[in-house]
MITIDREN-292293 format. One record per residue (C-alpha): x, y, z. Coordinates in steps of 0.05 Angstrom, whole numbers, padded with zeros to 5 digits, always signed. Example, Ala and Ser with C-alpha at 12.3 -4.5 7.8 and 13.67 -1.06 7.14 Angstrom:
BEGIN
+00246-00090+00156;+00273-00021+00143;
END
This chain:
BEGIN
+01422+02178+01717;+01489+02182+01682;+01552+02199+01718;+01599+02247+01684;+01674+02235+01692;+01719+02292+01710;+01758+02319+01651;+01816+02349+01690;+01883+02319+01707;+01939+02340+01754;+01889+02363+01807;+01853+02409+01758;+01913+02445+01727;+01898+02415+01658;+01826+02413+01636;+01800+02379+01573;+01736+02387+01533;+01723+02314+01519;+01742+02245+01543;+01782+02233+01479;+01825+02294+01493;+01836+02271+01564;+01857+02202+01542;+01908+02232+01495;+01933+02278+01550;+01943+02220+01598;+01976+02180+01543;+02025+02236+01529;+02041+02242+01604;+02053+02168+01611;+02095+02168+01547;+02139+02224+01573;+02151+02187+01639;+02167+02123+01600;+02214+02161+01553;+02251+02189+01613;+02258+02119+01642;+02284+02090+01577;+02332+02149+01565;+02361+02141+01635;+02367+02066+01626;+02405+02074+01561;+02451+02132+01581;+02461+02112+01654;+02488+02179+01678;+02551+02169+01719;+02527+02213+01777;+02465+02168+01785;+02503+02103+01779;+02562+02122+01824;+02522+02150+01882;+02480+02107+01928;+02422+02121+01976;+02403+02070+02029;+02446+02017+01996;+02419+02024+01926;+02441+02066+01866;+02404+02130+01854;+02386+02107+01784;+02349+02048+01813;+02311+02093+01861;+02290+02137+01803;+02265+02076+01765;+02224+02053+01825;+02194+02122+01837;+02176+02133+01764;+02145+02064+01759;+02103+02077+01821;+02081+02144+01792;+02059+02110+01727;+02022+02055+01765;+01987+02106+01809;+01967+02149+01750;+01941+02090+01709;+01898+02069+01768;+01877+02141+01781;+01854+02157+01710;+01840+02093+01673;+01809+02056+01731;+01770+02119+01750;+01794+02120+01823;+01787+02196+01823;+01711+02187+01820;+01708+02140+01880;+01703+02156+01954;+01767+02175+01988;+01768+02115+02035;+01765+02066+01976;+01819+02106+01939;+01864+02103+01999;+01853+02028+02009;+01869+02013+01936;+01927+02061+01927;+01963+02061+01994;+01962+01987+02006;+02007+01969+01945;+02052+02029+01959;+02064+02006+02030;+02074+01934+02008;+02123+01953+01953;+02161+01997+02002;+02164+01939+02051;+02188+01892+01996;+02243+01941+01976;+02265+01947+02049;+02269+01872+02057;+02305+01862+01991;+02357+01915+02007;+02374+01887+02075;+02377+01815+02051;+02419+01834+01990;+02467+01873+02034;+02474+01814+02082;+02488+01765+02025;+02538+01813+01995;+02575+01819+02061;+02576+01743+02070;+02608+01735+02001;+02656+01793+02012;+02679+01777+02083;+02662+01704+02092;+02701+01642+02076;+02665+01632+02010;+02699+01662+01950;+02664+01693+01890;+02655+01636+01842;+02628+01673+01781;
END
């Protein structure tokens, strides 16, 4: 018995007639997100570079969030997670999100400590 894949994306707001149309729709979505990332990386708007949130520039937070959105959506559509049971989806999707969040937390605090040692310590900047 064949299993038909769902032809809707964005929780059913966009529906396609064939798998080919759906692949093109997902490709366009991922291309738009990538284009936004590249445009922000090239232009580096002053308001996003000058302001910080939890010790990191807003532009970096936007890059991290958009990268996680792309990774989630690639797994959701191209790895067919939307067709799996919810417990398997949660195990596959939430585990990396929690681990990446933990990694970001550790990196931010360690980087802030090292910055303060160089700034206030006896060691001078040597580069």
